[in-house]
C-alpha positions as CSV (number, residue, x, y, z in Angstrom):
1,M,0.0,0.0,0.0
2,K,2.9,2.4,0.8
3,K,4.3,1.8,-2.7
4,L,1.0,2.6,-4.3
5,L,0.6,5.9,-2.4
6,F,4.3,6.8,-3.0
7,S,3.9,6.1,-6.8
8,A,0.7,8.1,-7.0
9,A,2.3,11.0,-5.2
10,L,5.4,10.8,-7.5
11,L,3.2,10.8,-10.6
12,L,1.2,13.7,-9.3
13,A,4.4,15.7,-8.6
14,L,5.8,14.9,-12.0
15,G,2.5,15.8,-13.7
16,A,2.3,19.1,-11.9
17,S,5.9,20.0,-12.8
18,F,5.5,19.3,-16.5
19,T,2.2,21.2,-16.6
20,S,3.8,24.3,-15.0
21,C,6.7,24.1,-17.5
22,R,4.3,24.1,-20.4
23,E,2.6,27.2,-19.1
24,E,6.0,28.9,-18.8
25,E,7.0,28.0,-22.3
26,K,3.7,29.3,-23.6
27,T,4.3,32.5,-21.7
28,D,7.8,32.8,-23.1
29,A,6.5,32.2,-26.6
30,E,3.8,34.8,-26.1
31,N,6.4,37.3,-24.8
32,T,8.6,36.6,-27.7
33,I,5.8,37.1,-30.2
34,E,4.8,40.3,-28.4
35,N,8.4,41.6,-28.4
36,A,8.7,40.8,-32.1
37,G,5.5,42.7,-32.8
38,D,6.8,45.7,-30.8
39,A,10.1,45.6,-32.7
40,I,8.3,45.5,-36.0
41,E,6.2,48.5,-35.0
42,E,9.3,50.4,-34.0
43,A,11.1,49.6,-37.2
44,A,8.1,50.7,-39.2
45,E,8.0,54.0,-37.3
46,D,11.7,54.5,-37.8
47,T,11.3,53.8,-41.5
48,E,8.5,56.2,-41.8
49,E,10.6,58.9,-40.1
50,A,13.5,58.2,-42.4
51,V,11.3,58.4,-45.5
52,K,9.9,61.7,-44.4
53,D,13.4,63.0,-43.7
54,G,14.6,61.8,-47.1
55,F,11.7,63.5,-48.9
56,G,12.4,66.7,-47.0
57,A,16.1,66.5,-47.9
58,A,15.3,65.8,-51.5
59,G,12.9,68.7,-51.6
60,D,15.5,71.0,-50.1
61,A,18.0,69.8,-52.7
62,I,15.6,70.5,-55.5
63,D,14.9,74.0,-54.1
64,N,18.6,74.7,-53.9
65,A,19.2,73.5,-57.5
66,V,16.3,75.7,-58.8
67,E,17.8,78.7,-57.0
68,E,21.3,78.0,-58.3
69,T,19.9,77.6,-61.8
70,K,18.1,80.9,-61.6
71,E,21.3,82.6,-60.4
72,A,23.3,81.0,-63.2
73,G,20.7,82.1,-65.7
74,E,20.8,85.7,-64.3
75,A,24.6,85.7,-64.4
76,M,24.5,84.5,-68.1
77,E,22.0,87.2,-68.9
78,D,24.2,89.9,-67.3
79,A,27.3,88.5,-69.2
80,V,25.4,88.6,-72.5
81,E,24.3,92.2,-71.8
82,E,27.8,93.3,-70.9
83,A,29.2,91.6,-74.0
84,T,26.6,93.3,-76.3
85,D,27.1,96.7,-74.6
86,D,30.9,96.4,-75.2
87,N,30.3,95.8,-78.9
88,K,28.2,98.9,-79.4
């Protein structure tokens, strides 16, 4: 009778320990999935900010190029006027 009770207690203890391990693994897996989701969200936000910054920088570069082109055109116009004034 002692062996039967001892065996039953041992099986109960083993069953409880394996059950608690499964729950922890499930929790770890859930935490891992949640952390991965958070990392993906952060990466998406960082990418969005980088794209916005890139578009802003490209817009600034285009504005600068337009201004420099205007200045170069005005300088050419002034040079042509001076050249034609010298020939008169």
